[in-house]
Backbone as a chain_set.jsonl record, in Angstrom:
{"seq": "MTAGFLDGYLPYLLRQADQTLSEPFYAVLTRYGVARSEWRVLAVLHELGDLGVVELAAASLSPQPTVTHALRRLEDRDLVTRRPGDRDKRQRIISITPSGAQLTTGLIDEATALEHDALADVDDLAALSQQLRDLTAAIEAQAQTIQIKTQAG", "coords": {"N": [[0.846, -1.186, 0.0], [0.625, 2.139, -0.907], [1.741, 5.227, 0.425], [-0.504, 7.854, 1.155], [-1.261, 11.215, 0.057], [-1.675, 12.865, 2.373], [-0.255, 11.476, 4.302], [2.357, 12.209, 3.922], [2.394, 14.924, 3.859], [3.667, 17.64, 5.243], [2.515, 20.025, 6.603], [-0.047, 19.027, 7.284], [0.626, 16.815, 8.887], [1.958, 18.091, 11.017], [-0.129, 19.633, 12.056], [-1.846, 17.597, 12.839], [-0.297, 16.385, 14.855], [-0.198, 18.573, 16.6], [-2.943, 18.859, 17.29], [-3.409, 16.384, 18.569], [-1.587, 16.45, 20.714], [-2.464, 18.785, 21.999], [-5.145, 18.489, 22.753], [-5.805, 17.349, 25.42], [-4.971, 19.529, 26.986], [-6.669, 21.531, 26.121], [-8.994, 20.82, 27.428], [-8.302, 21.494, 30.014], [-8.074, 24.274, 29.75], [-10.762, 24.871, 29.231], [-11.877, 24.167, 31.668], [-10.86, 26.209, 33.254], [-12.091, 28.327, 32.096], [-10.92, 29.66, 29.942], [-10.383, 30.75, 26.715], [-8.876, 29.384, 23.729], [-7.605, 31.319, 22.132], [-7.297, 33.329, 24.004], [-5.568, 32.084, 25.786], [-3.223, 31.87, 24.196], [-2.567, 34.569, 23.957], [-2.163, 35.297, 26.672], [-0.007, 33.558, 27.326], [2.015, 34.486, 25.626], [2.319, 37.186, 26.479], [3.111, 36.682, 29.096], [5.558, 35.46, 28.667], [7.007, 37.263, 26.98], [6.542, 39.849, 27.865], [5.31, 43.273, 27.999], [3.531, 44.294, 25.102], [2.718, 45.752, 21.905], [-0.418, 45.683, 20.121], [-0.216, 44.732, 17.465], [2.295, 43.445, 17.454], [1.776, 41.57, 19.42], [-0.221, 40.037, 18.211], [1.246, 38.896, 16.099], [3.205, 37.431, 17.543], [1.592, 35.665, 18.945], [0.641, 34.098, 16.995], [-1.786, 34.621, 15.768], [-4.632, 36.072, 14.088], [-5.02, 39.642, 13.964], [-7.693, 40.711, 14.545], [-8.765, 38.576, 16.041], [-7.092, 38.577, 18.266], [-7.686, 41.102, 19.294], [-10.375, 40.764, 20.095], [-10.003, 38.758, 22.027], [-8.465, 40.196, 23.85], [-10.317, 42.08, 24.798], [-12.042, 40.428, 26.281], [-10.221, 39.369, 28.154], [-9.398, 41.682, 29.431], [-11.795, 42.49, 30.605], [-11.905, 40.597, 32.587], [-9.876, 41.345, 34.218], [-7.301, 40.418, 33.609], [-5.492, 41.347, 31.819], [-4.132, 44.563, 30.929], [-4.555, 47.665, 29.135], [-2.722, 50.332, 27.761], [-1.945, 53.636, 26.544], [0.548, 53.994, 23.945], [4.005, 54.996, 24.369], [5.272, 56.731, 22.51], [3.443, 56.94, 20.395], [0.301, 57.784, 20.894], [-1.983, 56.619, 19.929], [-1.437, 53.975, 19.651], [-1.779, 50.891, 21.435], [-0.521, 49.478, 24.32], [-0.123, 46.357, 25.684], [-0.376, 44.74, 28.785], [0.207, 42.103, 31.092], [-1.66, 41.395, 33.983], [-1.108, 41.045, 37.578], [-2.93, 39.031, 38.469], [-3.477, 37.821, 36.034], [-0.939, 36.863, 35.391], [-0.59, 35.026, 37.447], [-2.637, 33.136, 36.91], [-1.731, 32.313, 34.364], [0.762, 31.186, 34.964], [-0.026, 28.913, 36.422], [-1.424, 27.582, 34.368], [0.646, 27.147, 32.559], [2.187, 25.366, 34.046], [0.432, 23.168, 34.086], [0.213, 22.644, 31.313], [2.862, 21.98, 30.716], [3.207, 19.659, 32.269], [1.307, 17.934, 31.084], [2.332, 17.792, 28.48], [4.808, 16.602, 29.01], [3.963, 14.084, 29.99], [2.657, 13.084, 27.679], [4.733, 12.887, 25.873], [6.603, 11.238, 26.967], [7.741, 8.847, 26.07], [9.208, 9.53, 23.866], [12.281, 9.426, 22.303], [14.485, 11.404, 21.95], [13.625, 14.217, 22.732], [14.578, 16.845, 22.984], [16.281, 17.092, 20.777], [14.462, 16.71, 18.686], [12.802, 18.939, 19.095], [14.663, 20.971, 18.557], [15.172, 20.431, 15.865], [12.667, 21.068, 14.79], [12.579, 23.833, 15.39], [14.743, 24.675, 13.794], [13.788, 23.923, 11.255], [11.53, 25.583, 11.068], [12.784, 28.106, 11.097], [14.21, 27.923, 8.678], [12.09, 27.702, 6.847], [10.81, 30.155, 7.287], [12.862, 31.9, 6.452], [13.042, 31.204, 3.763], [10.469, 31.942, 2.933], [10.656, 34.69, 3.292], [12.601, 35.316, 1.381], [11.218, 34.629, -0.961], [9.131, 36.477, -0.784], [10.552, 38.906, -1.042], [11.558, 38.614, -3.645], [9.139, 38.57, -5.041], [8.129, 41.123, -4.539], [10.057, 42.658, -5.795], [9.836, 41.895, -8.417]], "CA": [[0.0, 0.0, 0.0], [1.405, 3.362, -0.987], [1.321, 6.296, 1.324], [-1.307, 8.889, 0.536], [-0.78, 12.592, 0.123], [-1.667, 13.38, 3.742], [0.768, 10.773, 5.076], [3.641, 12.852, 3.729], [2.233, 16.376, 3.768], [4.14, 18.135, 6.532], [1.551, 20.859, 7.342], [-1.098, 18.166, 7.84], [1.205, 16.02, 9.98], [2.201, 18.983, 12.152], [-1.44, 19.978, 12.629], [-2.332, 16.382, 13.507], [0.471, 16.28, 16.103], [-0.665, 19.669, 17.448], [-4.267, 18.515, 17.82], [-3.292, 15.246, 19.482], [-0.913, 16.912, 21.927], [-3.168, 19.898, 22.636], [-6.52, 18.155, 23.175], [-5.975, 17.304, 26.887], [-4.811, 20.862, 27.555], [-7.881, 22.286, 25.828], [-9.937, 20.517, 28.512], [-7.856, 22.315, 31.156], [-8.485, 25.652, 29.461], [-12.212, 24.933, 29.419], [-12.113, 24.13, 33.12], [-10.527, 27.537, 33.79], [-12.843, 29.35, 31.377], [-9.996, 30.415, 29.095], [-10.432, 30.359, 25.305], [-7.554, 29.12, 23.149], [-7.009, 32.591, 21.707], [-6.903, 34.027, 25.235], [-4.393, 31.375, 26.288], [-2.057, 32.26, 23.399], [-2.242, 35.946, 24.335], [-1.591, 35.272, 28.023], [1.299, 32.888, 27.311], [2.978, 35.378, 24.971], [2.594, 38.309, 27.382], [3.858, 36.141, 30.236], [6.918, 35.151, 28.22], [7.704, 38.371, 26.323], [6.302, 41.136, 28.504], [4.391, 44.214, 27.359], [3.611, 44.353, 23.639], [1.647, 46.383, 21.152], [-1.386, 44.712, 19.607], [0.308, 44.127, 16.232], [3.357, 42.524, 17.851], [1.128, 40.502, 20.169], [-0.88, 39.166, 17.232], [2.288, 38.132, 15.403], [3.835, 36.485, 18.47], [0.62, 34.646, 19.364], [0.265, 33.361, 15.777], [-3.234, 34.824, 15.654], [-5.021, 37.29, 13.379], [-5.22, 40.782, 14.859], [-9.051, 40.805, 15.095], [-8.925, 37.541, 17.069], [-6.382, 39.065, 19.452], [-8.45, 42.23, 19.824], [-11.536, 40.212, 20.813], [-9.485, 38.086, 23.218], [-8.037, 41.229, 24.792], [-11.509, 42.633, 25.46], [-12.501, 39.464, 27.3], [-9.207, 39.292, 29.205], [-9.446, 42.952, 30.159], [-12.997, 42.426, 31.433], [-11.617, 39.696, 33.719], [-8.718, 41.924, 34.909], [-6.128, 39.573, 33.374], [-4.57, 42.209, 31.086], [-4.481, 45.989, 30.869], [-4.1, 48.389, 27.945], [-2.372, 51.741, 27.991], [-1.436, 54.253, 25.31], [1.979, 53.883, 23.689], [4.8, 56.131, 24.834], [5.493, 57.678, 21.413], [2.215, 57.069, 19.612], [-0.807, 57.621, 21.849], [-3.018, 55.781, 19.314], [-1.044, 52.59, 19.871], [-2.118, 50.34, 22.745], [0.451, 48.536, 24.863], [-0.835, 45.376, 26.5], [0.383, 44.171, 29.903], [-0.481, 41.088, 31.89], [-1.824, 41.823, 35.378], [-0.673, 40.004, 38.512], [-3.85, 37.887, 38.453], [-3.254, 37.156, 34.759], [0.324, 36.135, 35.497], [-0.815, 33.878, 38.332], [-3.405, 32.16, 36.137], [-0.885, 31.797, 33.292], [1.766, 30.309, 35.566], [-0.699, 27.637, 36.688], [-1.712, 26.928, 33.093], [1.933, 26.686, 32.022], [2.535, 24.149, 34.798], [-0.423, 22.067, 33.597], [0.606, 22.357, 29.927], [4.158, 21.311, 30.766], [3.003, 18.298, 32.794], [0.612, 17.15, 30.058], [3.283, 17.553, 27.392], [5.781, 15.625, 29.513], [3.303, 12.771, 30.005], [2.357, 12.644, 26.316], [5.956, 12.659, 25.108], [7.551, 10.527, 27.829], [8.398, 7.768, 25.339], [9.986, 10.058, 22.74], [13.684, 9.208, 22.65], [15.289, 12.61, 22.096], [12.701, 15.334, 22.544], [15.343, 18.08, 22.789], [16.752, 17.104, 19.386], [13.281, 16.913, 17.847], [12.409, 20.349, 19.253], [15.649, 21.779, 17.836], [14.916, 20.227, 14.441], [11.476, 21.852, 14.436], [12.974, 25.255, 15.383], [15.579, 24.872, 12.605], [12.901, 23.835, 10.1], [10.729, 26.81, 11.058], [13.67, 29.202, 10.684], [14.486, 27.759, 7.245], [10.853, 28.015, 6.121], [10.607, 31.606, 7.371], [13.867, 32.541, 5.603], [12.63, 30.963, 2.377], [9.287, 32.781, 2.69], [11.147, 36.069, 3.184], [13.261, 35.405, 0.085], [10.158, 34.627, -1.977], [8.421, 37.746, -0.679], [11.419, 39.951, -1.594], [11.561, 38.418, -5.097], [7.82, 38.931, -5.542], [8.006, 42.58, -4.484], [11.005, 43.244, -6.757], [9.464, 41.515, -9.779]], "C": [[0.887, 1.244, 0.0], [0.835, 4.41, -0.032], [0.529, 7.335, 0.546], [-0.678, 10.254, 0.703], [-0.641, 13.071, 1.573], [-0.615, 12.721, 4.616], [2.147, 11.42, 4.958], [3.579, 14.364, 3.668], [2.51, 16.994, 5.127], [3.153, 19.049, 7.262], [0.431, 20.026, 7.991], [-0.566, 17.373, 9.028], [1.473, 16.875, 11.22], [0.893, 19.363, 12.843], [-2.02, 18.797, 13.397], [-1.615, 16.198, 14.846], [0.02, 17.353, 17.094], [-2.006, 19.325, 18.098], [-4.181, 17.405, 18.865], [-2.651, 15.664, 20.801], [-1.743, 17.93, 22.708], [-4.517, 19.524, 23.243], [-6.678, 18.055, 24.702], [-5.843, 18.686, 27.537], [-6.016, 21.738, 27.267], [-8.943, 22.041, 26.896], [-9.582, 21.325, 29.761], [-8.294, 23.762, 30.945], [-9.98, 25.833, 29.683], [-12.552, 24.977, 30.901], [-11.848, 25.494, 33.769], [-11.279, 28.663, 33.092], [-11.992, 30.233, 30.492], [-10.088, 29.872, 27.669], [-9.006, 30.155, 24.792], [-6.859, 30.41, 22.732], [-6.546, 33.4, 22.924], [-5.643, 33.403, 25.818], [-3.137, 31.809, 25.519], [-1.614, 33.67, 23.773], [-1.578, 35.974, 25.71], [-0.194, 34.67, 28.035], [2.37, 33.796, 26.704], [3.323, 36.553, 25.886], [3.415, 37.861, 28.588], [5.323, 35.941, 29.868], [7.682, 36.381, 27.739], [7.529, 39.725, 26.992], [5.366, 41.997, 27.677], [4.634, 44.281, 25.848], [2.477, 45.197, 23.079], [0.762, 45.303, 20.546], [-0.853, 44.005, 18.357], [1.38, 43.088, 16.572], [2.776, 41.322, 18.603], [0.435, 39.52, 19.22], [0.154, 38.297, 16.519], [2.88, 37.063, 16.318], [2.889, 35.37, 18.907], [0.096, 33.827, 18.19], [-1.241, 33.437, 15.523], [-3.521, 36.067, 14.833], [-5.312, 38.419, 14.368], [-6.656, 40.91, 15.37], [-9.32, 39.771, 16.188], [-8.281, 37.991, 18.37], [-7.156, 40.211, 20.089], [-9.664, 41.75, 20.619], [-11.087, 39.515, 22.104], [-9.08, 39.112, 24.275], [-9.22, 41.849, 25.522], [-11.974, 41.708, 26.584], [-11.506, 39.371, 28.455], [-9.188, 40.556, 30.054], [-10.664, 42.995, 31.082], [-12.785, 41.571, 32.68], [-10.4, 40.149, 34.525], [-7.478, 41.031, 34.787], [-5.071, 40.303, 32.548], [-5.049, 43.649, 31.209], [-3.946, 46.557, 29.553], [-3.758, 49.805, 28.374], [-1.867, 52.322, 26.68], [0.074, 54.046, 25.18], [2.708, 55.128, 24.14], [4.977, 57.19, 23.742], [4.225, 57.965, 20.633], [1.037, 56.76, 20.532], [-1.957, 56.801, 21.26], [-2.714, 54.295, 19.51], [-1.461, 52.149, 21.28], [-1.066, 49.309, 23.13], [-0.296, 47.644, 25.847], [0.109, 44.812, 27.546], [-0.457, 43.108, 30.589], [-0.541, 41.598, 33.329], [-1.276, 40.741, 36.305], [-1.615, 38.794, 38.531], [-3.738, 37.124, 37.135], [-1.98, 36.327, 34.778], [0.17, 34.89, 36.368], [-1.582, 32.764, 37.608], [-2.51, 31.513, 35.083], [0.187, 30.862, 33.831], [1.165, 28.939, 35.869], [-0.995, 26.869, 35.418], [-0.432, 26.398, 32.441], [2.362, 25.406, 32.725], [1.726, 22.952, 34.303], [-0.04, 21.67, 32.179], [1.915, 21.573, 29.889], [4.018, 19.865, 31.243], [2.315, 17.413, 31.752], [1.539, 16.824, 28.894], [4.301, 16.497, 27.802], [5.188, 14.217, 29.502], [3.097, 12.225, 28.589], [3.614, 12.247, 25.55], [7.015, 11.882, 25.895], [8.328, 9.45, 27.082], [9.196, 8.236, 24.125], [11.457, 10.045, 23.148], [14.465, 10.497, 22.9], [14.442, 13.835, 21.767], [13.449, 16.643, 22.296], [15.83, 18.185, 21.339], [15.587, 17.353, 18.434], [12.835, 18.372, 17.905], [13.368, 21.254, 18.483], [15.461, 21.639, 16.332], [13.706, 21.036, 13.981], [11.78, 23.349, 14.424], [13.802, 25.573, 14.141], [14.727, 24.865, 11.338], [12.073, 25.109, 9.968], [11.567, 28.0, 10.587], [13.964, 29.126, 9.184], [13.271, 28.122, 6.407], [10.602, 29.521, 6.13], [11.601, 32.355, 6.489], [13.491, 32.387, 4.128], [11.425, 31.837, 2.019], [9.701, 34.238, 2.516], [11.807, 36.284, 1.831], [12.232, 35.472, -1.034], [9.419, 35.955, -1.971], [9.245, 38.885, -1.289], [11.443, 39.847, -3.118], [10.239, 38.87, -5.706], [7.649, 40.448, -5.574], [8.904, 43.254, -5.516], [10.539, 43.015, -8.194], [8.188, 42.11, -10.159]], "O": [[1.794, 1.368, 0.823], [-0.361, 4.458, 0.258], [0.863, 7.653, -0.595], [0.317, 10.416, 1.409], [0.394, 13.62, 1.95], [-0.13, 13.332, 5.569], [3.01, 11.198, 5.807], [4.598, 15.02, 3.449], [1.7, 16.889, 6.047], [2.961, 18.865, 8.464], [0.021, 20.302, 9.118], [-1.233, 17.269, 10.057], [1.24, 16.43, 12.344], [0.824, 19.409, 14.071], [-2.609, 18.966, 14.465], [-2.251, 15.892, 15.855], [-0.127, 17.08, 18.285], [-2.179, 19.481, 19.307], [-4.811, 17.486, 19.919], [-3.114, 15.28, 21.875], [-1.725, 17.935, 23.939], [-4.978, 20.194, 24.166], [-7.621, 18.638, 25.238], [-6.523, 18.979, 28.521], [-6.358, 22.601, 28.076], [-9.706, 22.947, 27.234], [-10.47, 21.785, 30.48], [-8.823, 24.395, 31.858], [-10.412, 26.833, 30.257], [-13.417, 25.742, 31.327], [-12.53, 25.88, 34.719], [-11.124, 29.829, 33.455], [-12.293, 31.412, 30.306], [-9.894, 28.678, 27.441], [-8.052, 30.691, 25.355], [-5.659, 30.572, 22.955], [-5.519, 34.076, 22.869], [-4.754, 34.112, 26.29], [-2.103, 32.084, 26.128], [-0.418, 33.934, 23.891], [-0.54, 36.611, 25.884], [0.708, 35.205, 28.68], [3.491, 33.867, 27.206], [4.499, 36.881, 26.05], [4.306, 38.579, 29.044], [6.216, 36.22, 30.668], [8.864, 36.536, 28.045], [8.288, 40.654, 26.716], [4.707, 41.507, 26.76], [5.773, 44.32, 25.382], [1.42, 45.338, 23.695], [1.157, 44.14, 20.47], [-1.027, 42.795, 18.216], [1.367, 41.98, 16.036], [3.239, 40.194, 18.434], [0.507, 38.307, 19.416], [-0.049, 37.093, 16.359], [3.037, 35.913, 15.907], [3.33, 34.26, 19.204], [-0.776, 32.973, 18.354], [-1.875, 32.462, 15.122], [-2.745, 37.022, 14.868], [-5.793, 38.176, 15.475], [-6.835, 41.2, 16.553], [-10.026, 40.059, 17.155], [-8.848, 37.811, 19.448], [-7.265, 40.273, 21.314], [-9.947, 42.272, 21.697], [-11.721, 39.667, 23.148], [-9.328, 38.911, 25.464], [-9.143, 42.115, 26.721], [-12.262, 42.156, 27.694], [-11.913, 39.302, 29.615], [-8.983, 40.492, 31.266], [-10.574, 43.481, 32.21], [-13.419, 41.801, 33.71], [-9.94, 39.43, 35.412], [-6.702, 40.902, 35.734], [-3.897, 39.934, 32.569], [-6.203, 43.917, 31.544], [-3.023, 46.013, 28.947], [-4.415, 50.392, 29.233], [-1.413, 51.586, 25.804], [0.784, 53.938, 26.179], [2.107, 56.193, 24.278], [4.851, 58.387, 24.001], [3.967, 59.107, 20.254], [0.811, 55.607, 20.899], [-2.819, 56.333, 22.003], [-3.622, 53.465, 19.531], [-1.486, 52.961, 22.205], [-0.763, 48.391, 22.368], [-1.009, 48.126, 26.727], [1.246, 44.452, 27.243], [-1.683, 43.211, 30.653], [0.428, 42.168, 33.829], [-1.006, 39.627, 35.854], [-1.152, 37.656, 38.602], [-3.889, 35.903, 37.119], [-1.944, 35.218, 34.244], [0.729, 33.835, 36.066], [-1.212, 31.592, 37.69], [-2.528, 30.292, 34.925], [0.485, 29.844, 33.206], [1.791, 27.915, 35.597], [-0.841, 25.648, 35.376], [-0.435, 25.324, 31.841], [2.842, 24.471, 32.085], [2.265, 21.86, 34.123], [0.026, 20.48, 31.87], [2.056, 20.62, 29.123], [4.636, 18.958, 30.687], [2.709, 16.262, 31.564], [1.53, 15.704, 28.382], [4.618, 15.599, 27.022], [5.835, 13.27, 29.056], [3.335, 11.045, 28.333], [3.57, 11.376, 24.682], [8.189, 11.877, 25.524], [9.473, 9.17, 27.436], [9.797, 7.417, 23.43], [11.833, 10.577, 24.192], [15.052, 10.657, 23.971], [14.531, 14.405, 20.68], [13.01, 17.462, 21.489], [15.788, 19.264, 20.749], [15.714, 18.122, 17.482], [12.525, 18.97, 16.874], [12.934, 22.202, 17.829], [15.578, 22.622, 15.599], [13.724, 21.623, 12.899], [11.296, 24.067, 13.549], [13.599, 26.606, 13.504], [14.918, 25.697, 10.451], [11.935, 25.651, 8.871], [11.11, 28.805, 9.775], [13.966, 30.148, 8.498], [13.402, 28.776, 5.372], [10.228, 30.098, 5.109], [11.234, 33.337, 5.845], [13.611, 33.331, 3.347], [11.368, 32.403, 0.927], [9.144, 34.942, 1.674], [11.599, 37.319, 1.197], [12.36, 36.283, -1.952], [9.113, 36.502, -3.03], [8.691, 39.74, -1.981], [11.36, 40.861, -3.811], [10.225, 39.487, -6.772], [7.089, 40.994, -6.525], [8.552, 44.304, -6.054], [10.807, 43.827, -9.079], [7.716, 41.898, -11.276]]}, "num_chains": 1, "name": "protein.A"}
């Protein structure tokens, strides 16, 4: 039997791995009343600190309108705050609040434990993670090259 298209299509395989690994954590998010888009925003702010909305959307791998809606809900729950930018008062800088940081720390602990359990039998997880980071960097560099060629042509 020959392998089908999906068996070798990397985007599909990565998404399948993501879904399989993430599903137990999605149940945790539901238990805490946190949407996936909100989780991505909280995790990024926790890791990177204060960001503008555009930078936050890029770092959370989410469309800007999705991030904007998530921010409204998080702000209503006192998990993030918005303030005007220092140079451009129209820009909004987003910060995680102490209660947002506390919630995110607990969620990170749960995510880490679930990931550890799910991948306990993987021989060299550090090497696999590095390969994925290297692959992502190569894909991003190639995309940048294509974009530059497209704009020049």
